[in-house]
N, C-alpha and C positions, 0 to 999 in steps of 0.2 A: 305295543307301547301306547300308553294313554296320552291324551291330549296335552296334559301338563308336562309330562316327561318329554314329549316331542318338542314342545315349545322351549323348554329349558335346554335341550340338546342343540336346537337351532341357535339359541342365544350364545351358547358356548362356542359353537362353530364360527359364528359371526365375530365374536370377540377374538378368537384365535386368529382369524383371518386378518383382522385389523392390527393385532399385535405383530403378526408376521410381516404385514405390509410396512408397519413402522420400522421394524428391525431392518428390512431391506432398504427403506428410504433413508434411514438414519446414517447416511454416509455423505460426505461433501459432494461427491459426484451425483448421487441420486437427488440430493437436495437442489443442486443446480438444475438438473434435468426437469424437475417439477416447476421451478421458478421460471426457467427460460428454455422451454422445450424446443424452440427453433434456433437456438444460438449455441454454437460450439464453445466449449470452455477454452478461453484464450491461454496461450502458453505461459503467460505471466502468472496464471493461477494453476493450471493443470500440471505444470512441471514441479509444483511444490506439494504434490500429494504423497510423494515417496519420502521416507526418512533418509537422512544423509548417511551414507555408508560410514561405519565406524572408522575405517582406515583414512577417511578424508577429514575427520574432525580436527586434527592437529596439523593440517597441511596448509593452513592459511599463512599469509604474510607475517613474518616475525613469530611464527609458531602460535598464532592467534586463531581462535575458532572461526572458520570461514563462514559460519552462519551469520556472523555479525558483519553485514555487508559494509557499513560505512564507519568502521572503527577509525579510519584515517581522516574523517571529516572534522578537522579541527582548524582553528585559526592559524596554528603554526604550520600546518601542511598546505595551506591555501596559497597558491601562486597569485601575487598581486595583479598580474596581467589578466587573470581570468575574469570574465564577465559573470556576475552572479545575478544582480538585479538590473533591470533597464525599464524605461518608461514605455507604456503601451504605444505612444505615438511613434516610437522607433521600430515597432514591430510591423515591418512591411517588406515587400519584395525588394531584394538587394541588400537588406540589412546585413552588416558584417560585424561579427563579435568573436572575441577570443573565448573559447569554451573548452571544457574537458568533460566528455561524456564517459562515465565509468560504465563499462558493459558488465553486467552482473553474470556470474556463473550460477545458473539456477540449479544445477545438479548439486550444489553445495548450500543452497538456500535453506533457511529455517523452514521446516515443512508445516503445512496445514495439518492440524489435528482435527479429528471429528469433534463436534460440539460436546459430545458425551465425555470424551477423553479430556478436552480442554477444561471443561467445567469441574472435572474431578481434581484438577491441580490448583493449589492455592495461587492467588494472584493479588498479593498485597505486600506493602513494605513490611508489615508486621511479621509476615511469613518469610522474609528474605533469607534467613539462615537455612530454612528447610528447602526453599527453592534452589539455593546454591548447592546444597547437599544432593538434592534429587538429580541435578544435572552435572554433578561432579566438578563444580567450579570452586577454585580456591577463593576464600574471602578477599585475598589480596590481589586477585587477577583483574585484568582490564575488563574481562567479560562480566565479572561480578559488579564492577562499578557501573557498567552500562545497563545491566539488569536493574540495578537500584534506581538509576536515573529514569528508565522507562516506567517503572512502577510508580515513582513519585509524580512523574508527568501525568500518568493516567489517573492518578488520584486527585489531581489539581484541576481537572477539566470543568468547564462551565456547562450549564444546562444545555442539552442538545448535542454536545460533543460526546464522543465515546471511544474507548479503546475496545476493539473486538479481538477475540482470541480464537475465532474459527471462521471458516468461510460461511457457514450457515448464519452466524451472527452478523457477518458483514452484509449478506444478502438481505436479512431482515431489516438492518439499519437503512440500507439503500432503497428498499422497496417496502415502506411501511403500510402501503395499501395496494389493492389489486390494480388500481389505476397507475401505480408507479412502475409497473413491469415493462413499460415501453422504454427500455434502457439501452443505451449504446455505451460499451466499455471502451475507454480510451487509455492508452499508455504509450510511453516513449519506446520506440523500436530502434535499436542501434545495429548497423550492419556489421561492424567489426570493432574490436578494441583499438583505440588510438590514443595518442598523446594530446596534450594541450596544443590547440591550433586554432587558426581562424576558420570560421564557418560562414557561409553566405546563404541567406534565405532564398530558396528558389520557388517557394510557394507558401502563401499565408492564407489560412481560411479560418474565420471565426466559427465556432460551433454554437448554434442557437440553443443554449441550455436554459432550463427553468431554474428558479432559485432553489428548488428542492433537490437539484443535482448534488451529488456527494463526492467529496475527495477523500481518499483513504491513503495514508502515508505509512510505509513500512517502518517499523521501529526495531531497534536491535534487541533481539530476544532469541532464546534457543528454539522456539517454535514460532510460527507466523503470528505476529501481533501487529495490528494496524490502528493508527489513530484516524478516526473518521469524523467528518464534520460536513455540514451542508455548505454549498458554495455561496448561497445567498445571491448577493449582487456581483459576485466575482465573474470574470469573463474567461472563457476557455478558447484557445486557438490550436489548430493543427498546423504545424510548420515543417516544411521540408527543408533540410539543411544539407549543404555539400561542403565537406572539409577540403583543406588544401591538399591532402593526400588522396583525394578522390572518394573517401568514405562518405557514406550518407547516413543521416539520422532523420527518422520521422518522429519529430518531437512534439510533445504536448506542452504548451505554455499556459501557465495559470497567472491571471492578473488580478490584483487586489487594490482596493481603494486606500488601504493602510497596511502597514507592515508590523504592527505591534504584536500580532499573534503568530509570528513565524517561528517561535520556539516550538518544539525542542530542538530545532535545527540550529546550526552554528550561528554565532553572533555575526560573523562576516556575511551571512546570508540575509541579514536584516538591513543592510546598509546600501543605499543608493549612491551613485557617484556624487562627488561634491557639487553642490549647487542645484541638485535635482531633488524634488520632493513629490511623493505620491499624494494624490487627492482624488476627489470624485471626477475630475476632468483629466487627470494624468495618472492612470493606474500603474502600479509597480508590477512588473512581470518577471517571471523566472521559468526556466524549463524544469520539468519534473524528471527525476531519475527513473530508470526503466522498471523499478519495482513498485512505483506508486501508481494508483489507479483512479481514474475519474469515472464515476457512474453517472453518465449524462442523461438526465431526463429530457426528452426532446418532444 
């Protein structure tokens, strides 16, 4: 083999090796391992790598697709006794609030697709009929309405906000540079499903996050889609709660200087109790559902 042929053969082998490595790495699990080699994938993410078994797809409440976690998050279904927003000054040891923590069934959760698969699926309001057809949703179904709302919301975002359709895209958003990989993932953990009840705070700890920290909120869609944004001057707390029935919740509380950007979450989620107002001295706080994730830069 002459020198030129040898060089060409080596180049082909190197290219093949790189392509092979990319193919192996182009999975959510491998991408995570490369980004966070010393951090185990939390269950809130890892449990969503598997597709939902077909026999479960129509076993949700009211024959609704169980992948749509918060289909009952409406003003009509909200109990007026439930605490939704409260002021940061109230967030302290012994705080007592009426709360309902919905424990998600992650075996039915909308799954994470690989970036390659997610990018191959249209994600725009203009393509709504094709999206509904792809996932076998009737145009008149509640799921079709929620898909449309999610798409319109994602198309209305301001600069810096983003809807991500894969774990790889979420990692890229939360870690835009190598310096941002010092990340702690925070999410609410619920010991067992329970009804609306009083909870008492047994421990309150503020997390010292940087403004570059990211909040990602699960949106209703047949595969995992998250609305992500930087926390900025928001404040994050880890709060241990004990319910009247003895159940416990390790909750993440997010506090904001204003509430105007709480859409697309329900209208009732944007209102503080009468006579109370959020400002730079009195942040408005709420507890995150167990599917939402804080990527805390520390």
